[in-house]
N, C-alpha and C positions, 0 to 999 in steps of 0.2 A: 505494500501501499503505500500512496504520495501521497502528502499534499496542494503539490504543485505539477497540474498538466497542465500541457502544450493541445492545444488547438490547432489541428491540423488546417483547417477553413480558413477561420476566422485570426488564423495568425498573431492569436495573443495567448497567451499566460493565467491560467483561473489558478486563485491562490482558495483551496477547499476550507481554508481556518473563517474564511470572512465570508460575511453575512452577501455581501456583493459579489464576490468572488472576487474585490481586488477594482470592482468596474463600476462607481458607483453609474455612472453615464449611460448604463443599462439595465437595466430596472428588467424584473426576470429574468436575467439572462441564463440560471442555474434553472430555473422551470424548462425552459425550452432548450439548453442543453440535453438537460438529463431527458426528457422525453423523448428526442429523437434520438440518443445510447439505447432508452427501450423497444423503441419502433423497431430498430435494427436488430435489437434481439429478439425479439418477436417476429422477423423474419429472415431470422437465420443467417445474417452477416457474419464474416466472423471479426473477431476484434481486429484482427490485423488490418482488413480492410473499411474501419471507422478509422474517425477523425481525431480520436485523442490518443496522448502518445505520453508518456514520462516526461516532465520537463525540470527533474531536480536531477538528481545523481543522475542518472543513464542518461540525461542527457550533457548532460559536464563531459561524463566518459566516452563522450560521441557514439551513445548505445540507440539503436532504432527499435523501443520499451513499447508496445502496443498495451492499451488501460482498456479497463469499462469499470463503470457508474455503478455503485449499489446506493438504496437509502437504508440504514440502519432503522430497529424500531420506537429507537427513544431521539430520533431526528440527525441523525449524523453523519454527516454528506464521505461517503469513501471513496476514490478513485484507486481499483485493485487490479494488477500487474497483468498479464496473460501465462507467460514464463515466471516458472518458480524461482530462475537461477536472475530473473532481474529484478524481482525480489526479494534475494538474500542480499547483492548489493549494495541496499541500503543499511542491510546490520552491521555494526558494527563489528568487526571480530575481537574473540574479547583476549582480554591482553592474559600476558603473565604473570603477571601482578596479581588481577583478577582471581586466575584458574589457583591461586596458592592460594587466597586468602578463602575461598570454597572450599580446597581441602584441610585447610588448615580449621571452618568453623567444624568441619562436619568430625575430625578427630576430636577436641579439644570435647565438643556434643558425650562423643563418644566413651571419653574418658568419664562425665559426667553420667554413663549411663544413661543418656538420653536418643532416641534415632535424628537422622535428619537424613534427606537430602538435596539433590542440586535442582535446579532446570526446574523447579517443578511447578504444575497448571492446576490450578486447584479453578472449578468451573463453575461460576455464578450467573445465574439463569442463563439469558441468552449470549451472556460472553464467560471470559475470565480470566483470571491473574495469574502471571507467571511473576514466581522468586527466586531468586538466584540461589537462596539456601533455607531453608524450611526445617523447622530445627521442633518437632514433638517432645515438648517439657512436660511435666507435671501438672496433672488435676486436667489437663485437658488443654494446657497453653500451648499455643501455635504462636513461637518467634520467626518472623519473616525477619531474613538478611539479603537487605541489598546492598551491594557492593557498589562504590559509586566513585570511581576513579577518572572519569573523564565528565565530559561537559551534560551539563541537568538543568532541563529548564524550568523555571519558575511561573508559567503558567499556560494554561490549556488542560484538554485531557489528560494527556500523557506527561504532566509535571508533575515536583516528587510531592507539593502538597497532596494533589489528586490519588494520585496513587496508594499514598500511605493513608487517606481518606478511604480509601476503598478497601485497602485491607484490614486496617481496623474495623470497619462495617463488617465484614465477613468473617468475620473471628479472628482475624491474622496478627497480633501484634508487632510493629514497620519499629525494624530496628535499622537504623540505615549507619555505612561506616565510610572513609576517604581517608585520603591522606591531603585532600584541598582544603585553607586553611581560611579558605572562603564560603566554603564552604559549612566549617563549620562554627559560623557568627553566622547562619540562618537559622529561621524559627519554623521552617515549615515542616519540619517532624525534630525527633530526639537524634540528630545527627551525635557517632561517637567519629575520633582522629586520632589515626598514629603518624607519624612521621612517615616522610617518604621513602620506601626503604623499596629493594630491588626484590625480583621476585622467590631466590632463593634465601633470603634472609626471613622474607615471611615463612620461607614452605617449611623452615626448621625450628627444630623443637623447644629454642634458648626463648628468653621471654621478651614478647611483645608488649610494648607497654602503650596504652588507653592515655590519650597526653589530653583530651577533649572530647569535653558531652558527660561524663560522670560529676554529681556533687554532694557531701556530705553537709547537711543543714545544719547549722547553726540556731539553737534557739536560745532568745532573750529575754530578760525582760527592762525593758524601761525607762527606766528610772536614773538616778541622778549617777550610778556608779557601771552605765553603758559604755559600752565601746562604740556604738553604732550610732548615727542619728536617727530618729523616730523618721519610717519610711513615709509615716501620714500627716507629716510635715508639722508637728505640733515640738514644744522643748520635751517635755517629759509628760507621755501618754499614761503610765502606770499599766501597759497591756503589758505581752508576750508576743514577741515576732520572731521570725526568722530569715537569717540571710544563708543564700546558697556559698559555699567556699569550692571551689575547684580542686579536685583533686585523683590524684594518676590511680588510676587499676589496669593490673595484666589483661590482656585482650583473652585469653583464655577463660582466667574465672569471670571476665563479661558473656561469654558466652554461657559457658556453663549456670551460673547464677541469676540471667536472668531467664533461662528454660524451666528452675526449682524457683520461678518468681522470687526468690530474696532481695534483688534487682527490679525494679518496674521506673516504666515510665514515667512524668508528671509535667504540670506546665501549672509554671509559677510565674503572674504577673507583677510587671512594674512600671506604674506608671499606665502608658497607656502601650505597653508591650509585652505579649506573651512570651515568656523563655520557655522553650520543650529542653529537659535533659534527663539522668537518670540519675535515680534515688536508691538506696536501700528498704526494703518494705518496713522498719524499723521509721524511717524517718520520713518516709510517705501518711502513716499512719500518725504520726504524734502534727504532721501540719494539717492534716484531715481535721482532728478536734483542738488544733489552731483557729484555724477558720468557722468549727464551730463553736464559735465561743456563744454563755447564755446571750449577747443581744442579739443572737440570731433566734433564737424561737419561737413559735408562733406566739406576736404581740396578742394583751389581752386587752380588749375592748376595754376605748377607754372613757371612762364614765362619765368626764369634762367635758366633754362633746357637746354642745349645745343641742338641745333638741330643734327637729325642725315641727316647723304649723303642722298644726292640726288639718286632715283632708273634712272632715265634716264641720258644720256650719254653727256658727256658735247660738250658745243655748239662753234663755230668759233667765235659767234660773238666777236665783239670787245666791252668795256665796255662802254659808253656815259661820254666822259668829255669834258672838256671847250674848246674853240679852243686854240690854243699855251700852253697849260697847258703844262706844264713839266711831266715828266713821271715818278709817280713814286713807290716804290717797292709797297709790300704788305703790308698792315696794319698788323700794329703790337698789340695787347694787352695793353694796360694802364699800367695795371698791371707787365709789364715786361720792359719798358723802357717809366723811367719818363720822362711828358715833360721839357725842358727847353728852356729859351727863345735863339734866336741868339744875335749877340754882332751887336749893330745900328752903318749901315755905311751912310755916306753923301744922298746918292740914294737910300732910300728904308728904309720903315718905324719895327719899331722894332717887331719881331716877334712874337704873341701870343702863347701860352699851344693851342691845338687844344682841347675843349672845347665840351661833346654835349650840344644841345640847351634844355633849359627848357622851358617848353612851360609855359605861362603868365605870372603874377608880383612874385617877388620871398615873399614864405609865411611866416608869422611870424613863429621865433625859441623859441622856449622851451628852458629854461636853458642849457638841458641835449643836445641839441641841433639836438633834433624832432621838428619836425612844431607843433604850438600848437592843430590843429584842429585835428591831433592824437593822442593825448595826450587828447582832448576832449571828440573825438568820444571812448574811451577804456575806461574814465571817469563815463560814459554813460552809457555800454555796462557792467561796474561793478556796477553802482546803481542798475540797473534794475534788476542783479544778487539777490542784496542782498533784493532788495521790495520783489521779489520772496520766497526766505525764510523765511522774516518775514511774511506770508501768511498763512491761515490754512484753506479757501473757497477753493471748488475744482473748480467752476468757477471760479473765483477771480486768481488762481492759473493758471489756462490756457490760460486766458488773458494774464498775467503777461509774461508766459514764451512765450508768440508765443514776445511781445513787448521785450524781452532779444535772444531771438533767429535774431530777426531781426536788434536790436541794435549790436549783435556780428557778425551777417555778413558785416554790415557796415564798419565794425573794419579792416575787413580782406582785403571788395574789398579797402581801404582806403589806405591801408600797400602794398598791390601790384600796385596801380599805385601811388604809392610815391619811391617803392624799383627800380621798373622799366626802369626810364632813369638815374637814377643816378648808376644802372650798380652794384645792390646791391643784397644780396640775402633775400627777402625776409620773413623765417621762424627766419632767426636773427633778422630781422627788429621786428616782431611780438615780440622776444624774451625781445629783449631790453624794447621798447615799456610798458609790461606788466610788468616788471621790473622795470620800472620810477612811473609809475601809485600804483603799489600793494607797493614799497617797496620804497617810497621817502626817507627813510634815509638814503639809502645807492648809491645814485645816484653818480656816475663816472663820473668825468670832463668831459671827452674825448668825442665828438658827436659821435653817427654812423658813 
């Protein structure tokens, strides 16, 4: 197949990658040429006697290569060579270094007890995926190694991003390896890189080091002792963050551990860029816990949101009032009209400011002005989260994760119950509570 076709009668090149075939001055050009080619086929005209020739590699080589057109079910246009030798002319020969990498991947996988094979075609609907080397890993894992030592496109259906996404969609974890530094800086897939080495060095049993593409995550708390600046742009937010740090790994270990599931791919967003690299499964789990902070729990409905007007028509029923009660005007919000005491007279008691009733006894207050119970609940939730980050066993982490989520949910319920009768914004109370617990050195003196 080729994307550039030469039309012998019209004397023009047709670029099948473009909707207008590269000739916007001729609308409907594709439909006209495709229908003519289909008519030739229906009348049994041989491909060599039609109007289309390869206008790319074959023409550059001085070879007359007849072609015909076809349309895929997904709407993709294709030009197909009549002869197989013309099609093979477009295939880049596999280099000795490429073959050496394939052999080494298979040898390393076999030493780890995993089966693999090279140039594997996996059927996907009416199409297929061809993988340089496919390793069958543990628990159904399939690692598709692609060794890219030559040019690789960034756009189109044959680009690295498209091929990696297609493999991942069909159950194959893409693992792209190169020796080119510019590819290692791309973020279209999880690239790994080794130095540019000859084939005999790649093939031998000595250490082959991966110098790019594997990271160790450094987890740290954003306080005054932190070595890194806050990624959120704040001075010190008091939360935990993760910073990826480059680490070398041996190529053979990388092959075996990706098949075993102990080295896994992740996506790490910094600003507007999504970086893709490999980490240990332990770092991946801790990163997921870090991303699932209690602020990401399903929010409780804010009771302070003002109610909407009723769709029912107003009634004429007077409000229930006590006998002989004086008529009062509409109640104004306390925030606009401050409560004032009326001057005492001989006949009446001093008028006290109207306050909302507080159910039960007054809670014990923390020096910050918040109830001690709220502070204790937040401390318990933070401690449960810290214990979760210290665990490595999967079952223990699952149990501790449930404990932490229950504790975090209890904090949100308590904050709502505290803020509602006081007419406070519960989100401001929650923010203040976290500052008190997580940054005790910067407690403001004024209560909430």
